[in-house]
N, C-alpha and C positions, 0 to 999 in steps of 0.2 A: 504493500500500500504506500510506503514511503517513496518508492520509485515512481509510482503512478502520480503522486502529488508533485514530485520534482519535475516530471515531464510536462504536466499540465501548467506548472508555473513557467517553464521555458516557452511553451507555446504562447502563453499570455504575454510574456515579455517581448517576444518577436513581434506579435501583433501590435503592441503598444508602440514599439519603435517605428513600425511601418506607418501607423496612423499619425505619429508625431512628425515624421519626415514629410508626409503628405501635407499636413496642416502648415508646417513651417514654409514649405515651398509656396503654398497658396497665399500665405500672409505676406511673404516677401514680394511676390508679384503684385499684390494690391497696393503695398506701400510705394513701390517705385512708380506705379501708374499715377498715383495721386500727387506725388511731390515733384515729378519731373516730366518733361516732354517725352514722347515716345522715342525710343532708340531703335536702331536697326535690330531686327530679330537675329539672334545668334543661338547656337546649340549650347544648352547649359551643361556645365561640367557635372559628371557623376560623382556626387558626394556621399552616397549610400547605396545599399542594395536595391536592385530593381524589384518591381512587383513579382516578376517571374521567379527571381531568386528567393524572395520571402515565401512565396507559395511552395517552392521546392523544399525549403527548410521546414515549413509546417507539415508537409506531407511526410518528411523523414521522421519528424518528432512523433507524429501519429502512428507511423509504422513501428517505431521503437516502443511506444506505449502499448500497442497491441501485443507485441512479442513479450513484454514484461508481464502483462496480464496472463498470457498463456503459461509462462514459466511459473508464476505464482499459483495458478490453479493446479498445475501438475505437482508442485511441491506439497500443496494441501492434500491432494488425493493420495500421495505417497505416504504422508504421515498418518492420515486416517486409516489407510488400509494396511498398515504395517502389522505384522504378526511375527512371533519368534519362529525360528526354524523348526521344522517337525522333528520328532524323536519318539522314543519308546513311550513317553508320557501321554502321547496323543490317544493311545488305546489302553490306558491304564486307569483304573478307578480304585479309590480307597474308601472303605466303609467301616463303620463301628457300631457297636451295640453294648449297652451296659444295663444290667439288672441290679437294682438296689432296693433297700427297705430300711425303715426305722420303725421298730415294732417292740411290743412287749410279749414275752413268751412265758407261759406256765406249763410245765411238763412234769407229770408225776407218773412213775411206774412202781407197781407194787405198793402204792400209797406213799411213796417217798419222792421228794422233789428231785428232779434230775439237774444236771449241770447246766442245762440250757435256760433255766429260769432267769428272767430279768429283762431289762431294756437294752437295746443295742442297735447300732447302725451297721448294716452289712452291704458289701458289694459282692453279690453272689456270683456274678459272671461279668466279664468284660472281654469282648471280642474285637479284634482288629482284622479286617479282611482286605486283601489286595488281589484284584482281578486284572489280568492282562490278556488282551486279544491279539494273537499273532496275525491271523487272517480270518477269512470267513469260516474256516473249519477248526483251526487249532486255537486253544486258549488255556489258561492256567489260573489256579487260585491257591492262595496261602492265607489261612485264617488262624490267628493265635487265640488261645483261651486262657484267660487269667481266672483263677478261682482260689478259694481258701479251703485247703484240705485238712481234715483232722488226722489223717495218716499220710506220712510221706510216701509210703509204699502202696497205699490203696489195696491192702490185703496181701501183697506179695511179701513172702518171708525170706527171700534170698535175693542176692544181686545188689547192684548199686541203688541208692547210696549206701555207704558202709554202715550208717546208723540205722538202716532199715530194720524194722521189727514188726511183729504182728500187731502191736498197738500203735507203733509209729509216734510221731510228734507233730504238733500243729505247725503248719507253715503255709506261706503263700506259694502257689505253684503257677508256672507258665508252661502251657502245653501247645503243641501244634495240633489243632483240631482237624484242619483240612489242609492238604497239600497235594493237589492232583493236577494231572495233565488231561485235558478234555479234547476229544475229537468229535465235532458235530457234523456228521456226514449227511444227515437229513433230520427232519423233525422227529421221525420215527426211529432214528438210530443214532444214539449219543453214547459214546464210550468214555469212561473215566478210569484212570489208574493212579493209585496213591491212597491218600486218606480223604474220604468224601462223606457226604450225608448218607445215612442208611435209608433204605426204602420206606420204613414204617414210621418211626418216631417223628421226624421232621414233617412228614405228611400229616400226621395227626395233630401236630402243633398248629399248622396252618388252618385246619378246620376248627380247632378250639379257639385260638385267637388270644389267649391270655397266658402264654408261657412265662412271662415275667412274674406272674403271680404264683404259679405252680406248674411243675412238670406234668405232662400228660400221664395217663394211667400206667403204661408199660415203663416209662421212664421214672415215674415216682416210685414204683415198686422195684426198680433196678433189675428188671427182667429182660432188658435189651439195651443196646448202645445206640446213641444218636449219630455216631460216626465211627468208622473203622477203616483199617488198611486192607486194600485188595483191589478188586476190579468190579466195575459197575457198568451195566448196559441199561439204557432207559429210552423212552420215546413216547410220542403221542400221535394219535390219528383223529381226524375229523375236526369239525368246527363247532356247530351248535351241539351236536352229540359227540363228546370227546372221549376216546378210550386212551388210557395211559398205562404204562407198565414200568417197573424198575426191578432189576435182578442183580444181586451182588454175591460175589464169592470173596469172603473176608477171613482174616486171621481169627477173629472171634473174641479177642480179649479187650477190644475197644481201642479208641484212638490214644488213650493215655499209656498203653503198653504195646508199642509196635513190635517188640521182640526182635530187634535187629541184632542177630548174632548172640543173643543171650539165651543159653540153653534152658534157663528156668522160666523164660517167658515165651519160648518158641514152640508152638504146637506142631504136631506131626501131620496135621491135615487142615483143610479149609472148611469153614462154615458157610452156610447159604441162607440168605434172606431174600424174599421177594414180595411184590405187591402188584395187583392189577386193580384198576378203578375205572368207573364210568362217571362222567359229569354231564349234567343237562340242566340248563337254566337255573343254576344255583344248587341243584340237588347232587349229592355225592354218595356213591356206594363203592366200598373198597373191601377187598379181602387180601390177606397176606399171611406169611408164615416164616418160621425160622427152624433150622435144623443144624445141629453141630455140638461141639464140646466146649464152646466159649473159651477156647485157647488153653484148656486144662489138660489136654492129652499130650503130656510133655515127654520129650526124649532126653538124651544126654546120659551122663554117667549114673545119675540117680533118677531114672524115669518115673513119671507118675501117669500110669495108664488110665484111660477113660473106660469105665465099665458100662456107662449108659450114655445115650445121646439126648441132649436137651432138644425138645420140640415144642413149638408154640404156634397156635393158630389165632389169627386176628380178624376182626370184622369191624367196620366203621360205616355208619350211615349218618348223613348230615345235610343241612340246608344252610348255605352261606350266600346270602344276597339280601338286598334291600335293608341293610342295617342289622340283619339277624345272623347269629352263629348258634345254631341249634343242632344237637346231635347226640349220638350214643356210640360208645366204643366197648367192645367185648373181647376177652381173650380166654383161652384155656391152654395150659401147659403141662408138660410131663418132664420129670427128672432134672429140674433146674438145680435142686439141692443135693442130688446124689450122683453126679456125673462120675466122681472118682470113688464112690462107695461100692465095695465089693460084697457087702453083707446082703444076703438074700432076704426076701420077705418085705423089703421096703419098696413101696410104690409111691414115690413122691409125685404130687400133682397139685395144680392150682387153677383158679379161675377168678374172673372178676368182671365188673361192668362199671362204666362211668357215663353219666348223663350230664350234659352241659348246655347252658343257654345264655345268650346275651342279646341285648338290643340297644343299638345306637339311636336314641330317640332325638338327639340333636347332633350337629357336627362336633360339639364339644363334650357331650355327656352321654354316658351309657350305664346300664345296669347289667350285672352278670352274676351267675351262680353255677355251682357244680356239686354233684354228689357221686361218690364212689363207694361201692360195696364189693369186697373181695376177700378171698382166702388164697393168698399167693403161693403158699407151699405147705406141705404136710410137715409134721415134726420129724425128729430123728429116730423116734421109736415107733414101732408098728401100731401100738394101741394108744398113742398120745393124741389128745384132742387136737383138732384142726384149728389153726390160728385164724381168727376172724378180724377184719379191719373195716372200719367205717370212716370215711373222710368226706368233708364238705367245706365249701367256701362260699361267701357271698360278699358283694362289694359294689361300689359305685366308682366309675372312672371319669376323670376329667382330662381332656386333651387340649391344653392351652395353645399349643402350636404343633405343627406337623411332626416334629421330631421327638416330642415328649409326651409320655402317658403317665398319669398319676392316679392311683386308686387307693381308696380307703377300704380295707379288707379285714374280714374276720375269717379265720381258718380253724378247723377242728379235725384232729386226727386221733383216732382211738383204736386200741387193739385189745383182744382178750384171748385166753387160752394159749398163751405163749407170747413171745416177743419177736419182732421183726424190724429190721432197719430199712426204712425207706428214705426219701429225700429230706424228710423232716427229722431224721435221727432214729434212735431205738424207741419203738412204740410197743407197749404191752407189758404184761407181767411175767412172772417166772414161768418157765416152760415145763415144770413138773406136774402141773395140774393143781387143783385146790379150789378154794371158794373165796368170794368177796374180792377185796382189793389186791389180794396176792396173785391174782391171775389177770389183772387189768392194768392198762396204762392209758393216759390221755395227754394230748398235746393241744394247747389252745394258744392262738396267736392273733393279736390285733394291732394294726398299724398302717402306715403309709408305704405302699409299694410303688416303684417307679421303673420306667424304661426310657432310656435315652438312645436314639439311633439316628444315624445319618448315612 
């Protein structure tokens, strides 16, 4: 703009000079005619530029002005359209999710207060995920999982760390939950290798919608893993009526114990989990199953053979649309608790059902509730009473912004005729039978639960 102003000033100056000279010449001629007699006509001397020269100069200045305006516009477009050079970050995204709560817990087993009693702020999960797309077929994902474990070894009694024991020690833990390479050759044929979401639990979580409040039925009872190491094939067919499937061959011990070269963690065979489902206008029907030894069929110098195969059958039916999440999940299982037990006469089995419902009655507010009734496993003695568990929660959710969910929740988890450890801890009474409070336990929690995600 400065160049343009200078050129305009130059044009104006040239024009003023031309007009001044013309006026001076006219005035001089008038004065001589009035003060003296006419003189012979003579060619006046050229004391300044001619009109043709002035006109040429103005044309040159106008041309320079136009070129300056073109250069200025080009510079502006170049600045406005500038972007950094392309790189791997163009096809990479980073996401995160955190589950947290501030709550009061009252937990009594056998009529005695448990160590969980009291008020506390908890960060139960914190995930960081990195997704990268190499091209239209190949992509990869790495997701870390931060959690607070009461046992460093998670039940493993040998192997690193050196301080590992059956009771362990409380510590914060950072795991690799997912680390896979994916090839999407078609919508109906997607292959993953590494650590990935299992076919059942994440699928049930999507239908339920309130994982940050509580794990779904199979996950709460610790009868399956949400992620594991191995191979997965999945796909989908159709539009309005959609058919989906997911099949996995995995190590079986879960993503926390990959068993890379550790004889105590490395199973001699692979486990299998699968799911097929149908979706139509918000309605979902799914069936699934699991078969394997959960990574307990161990080799090495001190092998631990598997005498039984754990098998689980799953069913889910739900409606997820128009602000509703309403559904029911059911399972039945065999041999979860006696894979490595050689004693005859034990027929360990379990079953359970979970019903859930929620309604988003405004964009910011929702009501939800859930009830589970289950007997996840038999006892360790043939004539021991079967453990019974009842769980429910109810709450109201506020979503102040797209990435935050806050819920005021009451949860109740009770067990009788034995004790069982689920996602809320050890629930129930002594396992030897009896009456009254000696065979019962209850867990009650009230507080604010939240989810942060981006």
